[in-house]
Backbone of each chain as nested JSON, in Angstrom:
{
  "chains": [
    {"id": "A", "residues": [
      {"number": 1, "name": "MET", "atoms": {"N": [109.485, 167.566, 90.941], "CA": [109.976, 168.845, 90.531], "C": [111.548, 168.983, 89.991]}},
      {"number": 2, "name": "ASN", "atoms": {"N": [112.299, 167.875, 90.833], "CA": [113.697, 168.194, 90.574], "C": [114.252, 167.942, 89.098]}},
      {"number": 3, "name": "HIS", "atoms": {"N": [113.541, 166.731, 88.48], "CA": [113.713, 166.62, 87.028], "C": [113.773, 167.864, 86.16]}},
      {"number": 4, "name": "ASP", "atoms": {"N": [112.325, 168.561, 86.585], "CA": [112.218, 169.755, 85.604], "C": [113.249, 170.606, 85.633]}},
      {"number": 5, "name": "LEU", "atoms": {"N": [113.67, 170.805, 87.021], "CA": [114.501, 172.153, 87.05], "C": [115.805, 171.729, 86.186]}},
      {"number": 6, "name": "GLN", "atoms": {"N": [116.312, 170.492, 86.334], "CA": [117.542, 170.081, 85.333], "C": [117.059, 170.197, 83.846]}},
      {"number": 7, "name": "VAL", "atoms": {"N": [115.966, 169.714, 83.621], "CA": [115.563, 170.255, 82.367], "C": [115.407, 171.332, 81.687]}},
      {"number": 8, "name": "LEU", "atoms": {"N": [115.137, 172.425, 82.653], "CA": [114.919, 173.84, 82.341], "C": [116.349, 174.337, 82.212]}},
      {"number": 9, "name": "PHE", "atoms": {"N": [116.99, 173.854, 83.073], "CA": [118.77, 174.216, 82.987], "C": [119.135, 174.02, 81.877]}},
      {"number": 10, "name": "GLY", "atoms": {"N": [119.01, 172.72, 81.449], "CA": [119.8, 172.21, 80.252], "C": [118.949, 172.915, 79.02]}},
      {"number": 11, "name": "ARG", "atoms": {"N": [117.81, 173.1, 78.925], "CA": [116.851, 173.764, 77.791], "C": [117.861, 175.125, 77.782]}},
      {"number": 12, "name": "ARG", "atoms": {"N": [117.956, 176.069, 78.938], "CA": [118.257, 177.365, 78.613], "C": [119.859, 177.25, 78.252]}},
      {"number": 13, "name": "LEU", "atoms": {"N": [120.661, 176.194, 78.718], "CA": [122.01, 176.004, 78.247], "C": [122.17, 175.947, 76.76]}},
      {"number": 14, "name": "ALA", "atoms": {"N": [121.294, 174.979, 76.332], "CA": [121.306, 174.803, 74.863], "C": [121.008, 175.928, 74.208]}},
      {"number": 15, "name": "GLU", "atoms": {"N": [119.986, 176.667, 74.763], "CA": [119.778, 177.97, 74.088], "C": [120.721, 178.883, 73.755]}},
      {"number": 16, "name": "LEU", "atoms": {"N": [121.578, 179.19, 75.092], "CA": [122.597, 180.241, 74.978], "C": [123.585, 179.663, 74.246]}},
      {"number": 17, "name": "ARG", "atoms": {"N": [124.086, 178.139, 74.078], "CA": [125.039, 177.8, 73.137], "C": [124.625, 178.03, 71.696]}},
      {"number": 18, "name": "LYS", "atoms": {"N": [123.442, 177.904, 71.456], "CA": [123.154, 178.101, 69.965], "C": [123.018, 179.376, 69.464]}},
      {"number": 19, "name": "GLN", "atoms": {"N": [122.664, 180.493, 70.48], "CA": [122.921, 181.736, 70.363], "C": [124.403, 182.134, 69.892]}},
      {"number": 20, "name": "LYS", "atoms": {"N": [125.281, 181.354, 70.117], "CA": [126.783, 181.61, 69.971], "C": [127.052, 180.933, 68.675]}},
      {"number": 21, "name": "GLY", "atoms": {"N": [126.019, 180.328, 68.111], "CA": [126.283, 179.286, 67.07], "C": [127.453, 178.139, 67.344]}},
      {"number": 22, "name": "TRP", "atoms": {"N": [127.331, 177.824, 68.692], "CA": [128.23, 176.586, 68.948], "C": [127.495, 175.163, 69.125]}},
      {"number": 23, "name": "SER", "atoms": {"N": [128.513, 174.195, 68.494], "CA": [128.059, 173.064, 68.958], "C": [128.393, 172.621, 70.249]}},
      {"number": 24, "name": "GLN", "atoms": {"N": [127.894, 171.482, 70.638], "CA": [128.359, 170.869, 72.068], "C": [129.805, 170.707, 72.105]}},
      {"number": 25, "name": "GLU", "atoms": {"N": [130.411, 170.137, 70.937], "CA": [131.965, 170.035, 70.884], "C": [132.352, 171.12, 71.104]}},
      {"number": 26, "name": "GLN", "atoms": {"N": [132.073, 172.375, 70.46], "CA": [132.704, 173.789, 70.716], "C": [132.493, 174.079, 72.174]}},
      {"number": 27, "name": "LEU", "atoms": {"N": [131.426, 173.978, 72.57], "CA": [131.185, 174.416, 74.374], "C": [132.37, 173.495, 75.2]}},
      {"number": 28, "name": "ALA", "atoms": {"N": [132.313, 172.247, 74.735], "CA": [133.089, 171.564, 75.278], "C": [134.409, 171.807, 75.528]}},
      {"number": 29, "name": "LEU", "atoms": {"N": [134.908, 172.115, 74.184], "CA": [136.386, 172.714, 74.057], "C": [136.507, 173.955, 74.608]}},
      {"number": 30, "name": "GLU", "atoms": {"N": [135.61, 174.824, 74.527], "CA": [135.809, 176.329, 75.31], "C": [135.732, 176.171, 76.595]}},
      {"number": 31, "name": "SER", "atoms": {"N": [135.028, 175.258, 76.954], "CA": [134.808, 175.284, 78.797], "C": [135.647, 174.325, 79.408]}},
      {"number": 32, "name": "GLY", "atoms": {"N": [136.288, 173.408, 78.687], "CA": [137.058, 172.334, 79.318], "C": [136.014, 171.217, 79.928]}},
      {"number": 33, "name": "ILE", "atoms": {"N": [134.621, 171.427, 79.729], "CA": [133.885, 170.325, 80.51], "C": [133.505, 169.216, 79.024]}},
      {"number": 34, "name": "ALA", "atoms": {"N": [133.573, 168.037, 79.61], "CA": [133.42, 166.807, 78.639], "C": [132.103, 167.044, 78.005]}},
      {"number": 35, "name": "ARG", "atoms": {"N": [132.452, 166.548, 76.676], "CA": [131.245, 166.762, 75.727], "C": [129.973, 166.006, 76.227]}},
      {"number": 36, "name": "SER", "atoms": {"N": [130.403, 164.678, 76.474], "CA": [129.395, 163.704, 77.188], "C": [128.606, 164.225, 78.483]}},
      {"number": 37, "name": "TYR", "atoms": {"N": [129.295, 164.913, 79.27], "CA": [128.986, 165.466, 80.333], "C": [127.872, 166.516, 80.021]}},
      {"number": 38, "name": "LEU", "atoms": {"N": [128.303, 167.441, 78.827], "CA": [127.34, 168.48, 78.732], "C": [126.106, 168.072, 77.858]}},
      {"number": 39, "name": "GLY", "atoms": {"N": [126.318, 166.928, 76.951], "CA": [125.097, 166.54, 76.475], "C": [124.102, 165.933, 77.744]}},
      {"number": 40, "name": "GLY", "atoms": {"N": [124.469, 165.201, 78.6], "CA": [123.775, 165.028, 79.934], "C": [122.93, 166.025, 80.674]}},
      {"number": 41, "name": "VAL", "atoms": {"N": [124.054, 167.343, 80.556], "CA": [123.183, 168.556, 81.203], "C": [122.185, 168.925, 80.405]}},
      {"number": 42, "name": "GLU", "atoms": {"N": [122.409, 169.312, 79.076], "CA": [121.389, 169.76, 78.272], "C": [119.953, 168.822, 78.025]}},
      {"number": 43, "name": "ARG", "atoms": {"N": [120.373, 167.401, 78.28], "CA": [119.004, 166.509, 78.211], "C": [118.242, 166.661, 79.843]}},
      {"number": 44, "name": "GLY", "atoms": {"N": [119.017, 167.457, 80.717], "CA": [118.205, 167.479, 82.056], "C": [118.479, 166.251, 82.876]}},
      {"number": 45, "name": "GLN", "atoms": {"N": [119.788, 165.632, 82.607], "CA": [119.944, 164.248, 83.222], "C": [121.029, 164.35, 84.523]}},
      {"number": 46, "name": "ARG", "atoms": {"N": [121.659, 165.68, 84.527], "CA": [122.67, 165.972, 85.511], "C": [122.323, 167.35, 86.503]}},
      {"number": 47, "name": "ASN", "atoms": {"N": [122.781, 166.748, 87.872], "CA": [122.707, 167.826, 88.903], "C": [123.957, 168.591, 88.727]}},
      {"number": 48, "name": "ILE", "atoms": {"N": [124.0, 169.484, 87.962], "CA": [125.365, 170.102, 87.747], "C": [125.71, 170.796, 88.834]}},
      {"number": 49, "name": "ALA", "atoms": {"N": [126.983, 171.072, 89.23], "CA": [127.39, 171.705, 90.579], "C": [128.154, 173.423, 90.242]}},
      {"number": 50, "name": "LEU", "atoms": {"N": [128.21, 173.824, 91.418], "CA": [128.444, 175.377, 91.294], "C": [129.497, 175.623, 90.316]}},
      {"number": 51, "name": "LEU", "atoms": {"N": [130.673, 175.046, 90.357], "CA": [131.952, 175.421, 89.671], "C": [131.766, 175.133, 88.283]}},
      {"number": 52, "name": "ASN", "atoms": {"N": [130.906, 174.159, 87.887], "CA": [130.828, 174.036, 86.346], "C": [129.761, 174.632, 85.866]}},
      {"number": 53, "name": "ILE", "atoms": {"N": [128.601, 175.025, 86.794], "CA": [127.743, 176.265, 86.361], "C": [128.549, 177.688, 86.005]}},
      {"number": 54, "name": "CYS", "atoms": {"N": [129.421, 178.006, 86.851], "CA": [130.229, 179.265, 86.691], "C": [130.965, 179.147, 85.633]}},
      {"number": 55, "name": "LYS", "atoms": {"N": [131.548, 178.227, 85.417], "CA": [132.545, 177.805, 84.272], "C": [131.628, 178.086, 82.77]}},
      {"number": 56, "name": "LEU", "atoms": {"N": [130.393, 177.23, 82.703], "CA": [129.66, 177.52, 81.523], "C": [129.38, 178.929, 81.472]}},
      {"number": 57, "name": "ALA", "atoms": {"N": [128.779, 179.692, 82.358], "CA": [128.647, 181.037, 82.359], "C": [129.681, 181.937, 82.001]}},
      {"number": 58, "name": "LYS", "atoms": {"N": [130.787, 181.712, 82.43], "CA": [132.012, 182.47, 82.034], "C": [132.368, 182.271, 80.573]}},
      {"number": 59, "name": "THR", "atoms": {"N": [132.382, 180.848, 80.302], "CA": [132.409, 180.569, 78.9], "C": [131.418, 181.173, 77.619]}},
      {"number": 60, "name": "LEU", "atoms": {"N": [130.375, 181.355, 78.164], "CA": [129.227, 181.633, 77.327], "C": [128.987, 183.242, 77.421]}},
      {"number": 61, "name": "GLY", "atoms": {"N": [130.041, 183.64, 78.196], "CA": [129.913, 185.281, 78.608], "C": [128.699, 185.657, 78.948]}},
      {"number": 62, "name": "VAL", "atoms": {"N": [128.018, 185.185, 79.942], "CA": [126.83, 185.691, 80.5], "C": [126.955, 185.61, 81.951]}},
      {"number": 63, "name": "PRO", "atoms": {"N": [126.144, 186.645, 82.729], "CA": [125.942, 186.406, 84.073], "C": [125.084, 185.188, 84.292]}},
      {"number": 64, "name": "VAL", "atoms": {"N": [125.863, 184.698, 85.544], "CA": [125.335, 183.111, 85.902], "C": [123.87, 182.858, 85.896]}},
      {"number": 65, "name": "GLY", "atoms": {"N": [123.231, 184.197, 86.37], "CA": [121.873, 184.276, 86.549], "C": [121.11, 183.99, 85.143]}},
      {"number": 66, "name": "GLU", "atoms": {"N": [121.984, 184.193, 83.943], "CA": [121.202, 183.985, 82.623], "C": [120.89, 182.669, 82.629]}},
      {"number": 67, "name": "LEU", "atoms": {"N": [121.675, 181.615, 83.252], "CA": [121.332, 180.077, 82.923], "C": [120.241, 179.959, 83.567]}},
      {"number": 68, "name": "PHE", "atoms": {"N": [119.479, 180.699, 84.505], "CA": [118.574, 180.027, 85.348], "C": [117.271, 180.943, 84.957]}},
      {"number": 69, "name": "THR", "atoms": {"N": [117.058, 181.407, 83.764], "CA": [116.095, 182.244, 83.244], "C": [114.665, 181.378, 83.281]}},
      {"number": 70, "name": "TYR", "atoms": {"N": [114.447, 179.99, 82.585], "CA": [113.628, 179.474, 82.729], "C": [113.337, 178.741, 84.243]}},
      {"number": 71, "name": "ILE", "atoms": {"N": [114.043, 178.533, 84.817], "CA": [114.111, 177.985, 86.343], "C": [113.36, 179.135, 87.089]}},
      {"number": 72, "name": "ASN", "atoms": {"N": [113.82, 180.392, 86.977], "CA": [113.217, 181.557, 87.94], "C": [111.704, 181.448, 87.451]}},
      {"number": 73, "name": "LYS", "atoms": {"N": [111.33, 181.387, 86.165], "CA": [109.823, 181.481, 85.986], "C": [109.186, 180.36, 86.468]}},
      {"number": 74, "name": "SER", "atoms": {"N": [109.727, 179.205, 86.65], "CA": [109.013, 178.211, 87.046], "C": [109.005, 178.059, 88.497]}},
      {"number": 75, "name": "LEU", "atoms": {"N": [109.793, 178.735, 89.336], "CA": [109.857, 178.575, 90.762], "C": [108.74, 179.707, 91.367]}},
      {"number": 76, "name": "PRO", "atoms": {"N": [107.798, 179.067, 92.053], "CA": [106.784, 179.935, 92.642], "C": [107.331, 180.479, 93.968]}},
      {"number": 77, "name": "PRO", "atoms": {"N": [107.19, 181.725, 94.258], "CA": [108.138, 182.224, 95.581], "C": [107.293, 181.3, 96.75]}},
      {"number": 78, "name": "MET", "atoms": {"N": [108.21, 181.082, 97.929], "CA": [107.617, 180.472, 98.951], "C": [106.422, 181.188, 99.505]}}
    ]},
    {"id": "B", "residues": [
      {"number": 1, "name": "MET", "atoms": {"N": [140.942, 179.379, 91.49], "CA": [139.857, 180.279, 91.595], "C": [138.699, 179.543, 91.887]}},
      {"number": 2, "name": "ASN", "atoms": {"N": [138.5, 178.32, 91.993], "CA": [137.537, 177.397, 92.094], "C": [136.991, 177.616, 93.802]}},
      {"number": 3, "name": "HIS", "atoms": {"N": [137.962, 177.73, 94.516], "CA": [137.732, 177.928, 96.239], "C": [137.022, 179.452, 96.211]}},
      {"number": 4, "name": "ASP", "atoms": {"N": [137.692, 180.121, 95.692], "CA": [137.062, 181.696, 95.633], "C": [135.569, 181.684, 95.257]}},
      {"number": 5, "name": "LEU", "atoms": {"N": [135.08, 180.941, 94.345], "CA": [133.758, 180.89, 93.9], "C": [132.821, 180.407, 94.956]}},
      {"number": 6, "name": "GLN", "atoms": {"N": [133.407, 179.421, 95.546], "CA": [132.642, 178.865, 96.717], "C": [132.556, 179.624, 97.861]}},
      {"number": 7, "name": "VAL", "atoms": {"N": [133.432, 180.402, 98.246], "CA": [133.636, 181.313, 99.273], "C": [132.489, 182.55, 98.973]}},
      {"number": 8, "name": "LEU", "atoms": {"N": [132.483, 182.942, 97.577], "CA": [131.677, 184.202, 97.235], "C": [130.127, 183.612, 97.12]}},
      {"number": 9, "name": "PHE", "atoms": {"N": [130.06, 182.506, 96.97], "CA": [128.432, 181.931, 96.874], "C": [128.053, 181.723, 98.259]}},
      {"number": 10, "name": "GLY", "atoms": {"N": [129.001, 181.479, 99.269], "CA": [128.611, 181.299, 100.686], "C": [128.611, 182.506, 101.087]}},
      {"number": 11, "name": "ARG", "atoms": {"N": [129.369, 183.537, 100.953], "CA": [129.321, 184.926, 101.51], "C": [127.775, 185.445, 101.015]}},
      {"number": 12, "name": "ARG", "atoms": {"N": [127.541, 185.238, 99.708], "CA": [126.043, 185.836, 99.494], "C": [124.996, 185.079, 100.193]}},
      {"number": 13, "name": "LEU", "atoms": {"N": [124.969, 183.999, 100.255], "CA": [123.986, 183.101, 100.777], "C": [123.783, 183.424, 102.44]}},
      {"number": 14, "name": "ALA", "atoms": {"N": [124.891, 183.66, 103.14], "CA": [124.842, 184.106, 104.451], "C": [124.257, 185.419, 104.45]}},
      {"number": 15, "name": "GLU", "atoms": {"N": [124.358, 186.251, 103.635], "CA": [123.88, 187.591, 103.408], "C": [122.429, 187.571, 103.377]}},
      {"number": 16, "name": "LEU", "atoms": {"N": [121.98, 186.877, 102.332], "CA": [120.713, 186.73, 102.069], "C": [119.971, 186.206, 103.347]}},
      {"number": 17, "name": "ARG", "atoms": {"N": [120.401, 185.299, 103.812], "CA": [120.057, 184.612, 105.16], "C": [119.665, 185.602, 106.027]}},
      {"number": 18, "name": "LYS", "atoms": {"N": [120.571, 186.349, 106.354], "CA": [120.682, 187.168, 107.601], "C": [119.753, 188.387, 107.279]}},
      {"number": 19, "name": "GLN", "atoms": {"N": [119.674, 188.687, 105.972], "CA": [118.532, 189.862, 105.562], "C": [117.245, 189.447, 105.89]}},
      {"number": 20, "name": "LYS", "atoms": {"N": [117.119, 188.013, 105.987], "CA": [115.581, 187.57, 106.494], "C": [115.709, 187.406, 107.937]}},
      {"number": 21, "name": "GLY", "atoms": {"N": [116.707, 187.712, 108.734], "CA": [116.848, 187.585, 109.929], "C": [117.016, 185.862, 110.503]}},
      {"number": 22, "name": "TRP", "atoms": {"N": [117.399, 185.255, 109.693], "CA": [117.343, 183.86, 109.974], "C": [118.578, 183.132, 110.603]}},
      {"number": 23, "name": "SER", "atoms": {"N": [118.379, 182.268, 111.34], "CA": [119.899, 181.695, 111.589], "C": [120.04, 180.609, 110.684]}},
      {"number": 24, "name": "GLN", "atoms": {"N": [121.119, 179.849, 110.877], "CA": [121.433, 178.754, 109.652], "C": [120.342, 177.436, 110.172]}},
      {"number": 25, "name": "GLU", "atoms": {"N": [120.055, 177.492, 111.42], "CA": [119.1, 176.301, 111.876], "C": [117.927, 176.741, 111.111]}},
      {"number": 26, "name": "GLN", "atoms": {"N": [117.315, 177.992, 111.12], "CA": [115.832, 178.448, 110.49], "C": [116.175, 178.022, 109.144]}},
      {"number": 27, "name": "LEU", "atoms": {"N": [117.214, 178.489, 108.463], "CA": [117.179, 178.317, 106.843], "C": [117.311, 176.842, 106.775]}},
      {"number": 28, "name": "ALA", "atoms": {"N": [117.966, 175.907, 107.831], "CA": [118.023, 174.418, 107.229], "C": [116.544, 173.998, 107.332]}},
      {"number": 29, "name": "LEU", "atoms": {"N": [115.809, 174.569, 108.256], "CA": [114.509, 173.915, 108.819], "C": [113.476, 174.207, 107.365]}},
      {"number": 30, "name": "GLU", "atoms": {"N": [113.627, 175.386, 106.992], "CA": [112.975, 176.046, 106.004], "C": [112.969, 175.301, 104.528]}},
      {"number": 31, "name": "SER", "atoms": {"N": [114.54, 175.027, 104.464], "CA": [114.682, 174.528, 103.073], "C": [114.866, 173.02, 103.073]}},
      {"number": 32, "name": "GLY", "atoms": {"N": [115.162, 172.517, 104.191], "CA": [115.103, 170.764, 104.14], "C": [116.57, 170.428, 104.068]}},
      {"number": 33, "name": "ILE", "atoms": {"N": [117.48, 171.457, 103.947], "CA": [118.835, 170.987, 103.561], "C": [119.449, 171.207, 105.004]}},
      {"number": 34, "name": "ALA", "atoms": {"N": [120.352, 169.898, 105.315], "CA": [120.973, 169.766, 106.668], "C": [121.912, 171.247, 107.119]}},
      {"number": 35, "name": "ARG", "atoms": {"N": [121.733, 171.463, 108.258], "CA": [122.323, 172.602, 108.878], "C": [123.722, 172.408, 108.52]}},
      {"number": 36, "name": "SER", "atoms": {"N": [124.327, 171.444, 109.214], "CA": [125.946, 171.016, 108.947], "C": [126.271, 171.302, 107.22]}},
      {"number": 37, "name": "TYR", "atoms": {"N": [125.657, 170.934, 106.258], "CA": [126.094, 171.181, 105.128], "C": [125.933, 172.559, 104.893]}},
      {"number": 38, "name": "LEU", "atoms": {"N": [124.904, 173.399, 105.202], "CA": [124.899, 174.634, 105.067], "C": [125.868, 175.494, 105.489]}},
      {"number": 39, "name": "GLY", "atoms": {"N": [126.068, 175.027, 106.741], "CA": [127.496, 175.645, 107.138], "C": [128.657, 175.598, 106.271]}},
      {"number": 40, "name": "GLY", "atoms": {"N": [128.698, 174.569, 105.91], "CA": [130.055, 174.195, 104.831], "C": [129.817, 175.041, 103.563]}},
      {"number": 41, "name": "VAL", "atoms": {"N": [128.516, 175.184, 103.034], "CA": [128.295, 175.872, 101.934], "C": [128.8, 177.587, 102.286]}},
      {"number": 42, "name": "GLU", "atoms": {"N": [128.283, 178.071, 103.431], "CA": [128.646, 179.383, 103.807], "C": [129.972, 179.738, 104.011]}},
      {"number": 43, "name": "ARG", "atoms": {"N": [130.84, 178.507, 104.496], "CA": [132.091, 178.686, 104.673], "C": [132.998, 178.53, 103.384]}},
      {"number": 44, "name": "GLY", "atoms": {"N": [132.082, 178.257, 102.237], "CA": [132.839, 178.203, 100.852], "C": [133.688, 176.916, 100.677]}},
      {"number": 45, "name": "GLN", "atoms": {"N": [133.119, 175.77, 101.434], "CA": [133.628, 174.459, 101.453], "C": [133.032, 173.365, 100.609]}},
      {"number": 46, "name": "ARG", "atoms": {"N": [131.874, 173.733, 100.138], "CA": [131.102, 172.833, 99.284], "C": [130.994, 173.453, 97.928]}},
      {"number": 47, "name": "ASN", "atoms": {"N": [130.887, 172.448, 96.912], "CA": [130.322, 172.652, 95.61], "C": [129.064, 172.304, 95.338]}},
      {"number": 48, "name": "ILE", "atoms": {"N": [128.297, 173.167, 95.844], "CA": [126.727, 172.895, 95.806], "C": [126.065, 172.626, 94.2]}},
      {"number": 49, "name": "ALA", "atoms": {"N": [125.2, 171.814, 94.39], "CA": [124.667, 171.4, 93.044], "C": [123.397, 172.282, 92.702]}},
      {"number": 50, "name": "LEU", "atoms": {"N": [122.994, 172.061, 91.471], "CA": [121.767, 172.584, 91.03], "C": [120.49, 172.572, 91.776]}},
      {"number": 51, "name": "LEU", "atoms": {"N": [120.072, 171.785, 92.127], "CA": [118.935, 171.312, 92.944], "C": [118.877, 171.988, 94.253]}},
      {"number": 52, "name": "ASN", "atoms": {"N": [120.026, 171.864, 95.077], "CA": [120.201, 172.595, 96.302], "C": [120.142, 174.085, 96.106]}},
      {"number": 53, "name": "ILE", "atoms": {"N": [120.92, 174.733, 95.01], "CA": [121.016, 175.938, 94.742], "C": [119.67, 176.773, 94.775]}},
      {"number": 54, "name": "CYS", "atoms": {"N": [118.692, 175.593, 93.7], "CA": [117.237, 176.357, 93.558], "C": [116.544, 176.191, 94.589]}},
      {"number": 55, "name": "LYS", "atoms": {"N": [116.678, 175.125, 95.428], "CA": [115.944, 175.125, 96.644], "C": [116.413, 176.24, 97.67]}},
      {"number": 56, "name": "LEU", "atoms": {"N": [117.617, 176.463, 97.903], "CA": [118.005, 177.532, 98.776], "C": [117.221, 178.92, 98.175]}},
      {"number": 57, "name": "ALA", "atoms": {"N": [117.293, 179.227, 96.96], "CA": [116.796, 180.415, 96.265], "C": [115.086, 180.518, 96.577]}},
      {"number": 58, "name": "LYS", "atoms": {"N": [114.316, 179.356, 96.103], "CA": [113.083, 179.411, 96.516], "C": [112.902, 179.725, 97.916]}},
      {"number": 59, "name": "THR", "atoms": {"N": [113.531, 179.056, 98.888], "CA": [113.297, 179.363, 100.21], "C": [113.554, 180.551, 100.67]}},
      {"number": 60, "name": "LEU", "atoms": {"N": [114.482, 181.323, 100.221], "CA": [114.836, 182.752, 100.318], "C": [113.99, 183.778, 99.752]}},
      {"number": 61, "name": "GLY", "atoms": {"N": [113.257, 183.168, 98.786], "CA": [112.502, 183.871, 97.927], "C": [113.157, 184.924, 97.129]}},
      {"number": 62, "name": "VAL", "atoms": {"N": [114.258, 184.486, 96.307], "CA": [115.037, 185.172, 95.551], "C": [115.102, 184.611, 94.112]}},
      {"number": 63, "name": "PRO", "atoms": {"N": [114.908, 185.347, 93.134], "CA": [115.718, 184.644, 91.782], "C": [117.113, 184.206, 91.964]}},
      {"number": 64, "name": "VAL", "atoms": {"N": [117.406, 182.991, 91.309], "CA": [118.336, 182.188, 91.66], "C": [119.801, 183.014, 91.486]}},
      {"number": 65, "name": "GLY", "atoms": {"N": [119.604, 183.701, 90.554], "CA": [120.635, 184.83, 90.164], "C": [121.162, 185.501, 91.304]}},
      {"number": 66, "name": "GLU", "atoms": {"N": [120.528, 185.828, 92.234], "CA": [120.653, 186.516, 93.317], "C": [121.967, 186.068, 94.035]}},
      {"number": 67, "name": "LEU", "atoms": {"N": [121.791, 184.891, 94.152], "CA": [122.792, 183.957, 94.948], "C": [124.381, 184.225, 94.256]}},
      {"number": 68, "name": "PHE", "atoms": {"N": [124.253, 184.664, 92.98], "CA": [125.563, 184.62, 92.329], "C": [126.241, 186.181, 92.184]}},
      {"number": 69, "name": "THR", "atoms": {"N": [125.505, 186.955, 92.992], "CA": [125.793, 188.556, 92.913], "C": [127.411, 188.662, 92.9]}},
      {"number": 70, "name": "TYR", "atoms": {"N": [127.994, 188.272, 94.074], "CA": [129.542, 188.174, 94.112], "C": [130.386, 187.708, 93.122]}},
      {"number": 71, "name": "ILE", "atoms": {"N": [129.748, 186.435, 92.649], "CA": [130.501, 185.599, 91.752], "C": [130.497, 186.423, 90.282]}},
      {"number": 72, "name": "ASN", "atoms": {"N": [129.431, 186.977, 90.256], "CA": [129.1, 187.782, 88.767], "C": [130.446, 188.846, 88.678]}},
      {"number": 73, "name": "LYS", "atoms": {"N": [130.456, 189.555, 89.879], "CA": [131.621, 190.672, 89.714], "C": [132.851, 190.133, 89.591]}},
      {"number": 74, "name": "SER", "atoms": {"N": [132.993, 188.737, 90.274], "CA": [134.409, 188.498, 90.054], "C": [134.986, 187.713, 88.764]}},
      {"number": 75, "name": "LEU", "atoms": {"N": [133.629, 187.359, 88.022], "CA": [134.068, 186.561, 86.766], "C": [134.156, 187.357, 85.76]}},
      {"number": 76, "name": "PRO", "atoms": {"N": [135.52, 187.67, 85.264], "CA": [136.059, 188.444, 84.01], "C": [135.333, 187.779, 82.925]}},
      {"number": 77, "name": "PRO", "atoms": {"N": [134.511, 188.442, 81.959], "CA": [133.974, 187.833, 80.719], "C": [135.114, 187.223, 79.758]}},
      {"number": 78, "name": "MET", "atoms": {"N": [135.013, 186.034, 79.244], "CA": [136.161, 185.31, 78.451], "C": [136.536, 186.087, 77.47]}}
    ]}
  ]
}
């Protein structure tokens, strides 16, 4: 399940980025996060941490929860 | 600003935990995350990563975004 969560996060990140018409390079430039790392996050290969999650939400101008839209749909309540 | 985000996340986590009437031990037991680590997160000393964030949200039975309520209020849009 873990890998799926990273993939779902990455898919939503890429979606939000493209909605702004940004390339990964642009998002890297705007956020200050390395382009290569962002590529890994979008491919679902990174267990991204709180501070970078917040940095991305702020850069994209969305509430942090917006990055978890697909994850919320996949997480069955306990 | 980084430390503040960790403190805001930790404050919200503790609030949601207490709303369930759980001790840190109970949340640790239910989530499978070490009690000592949870204590650090609640004190704002940990840069918690995606998978543990999702594990906590699922355990608490809330959408992931609920954990970011205070952070969202503090993040001025770019």
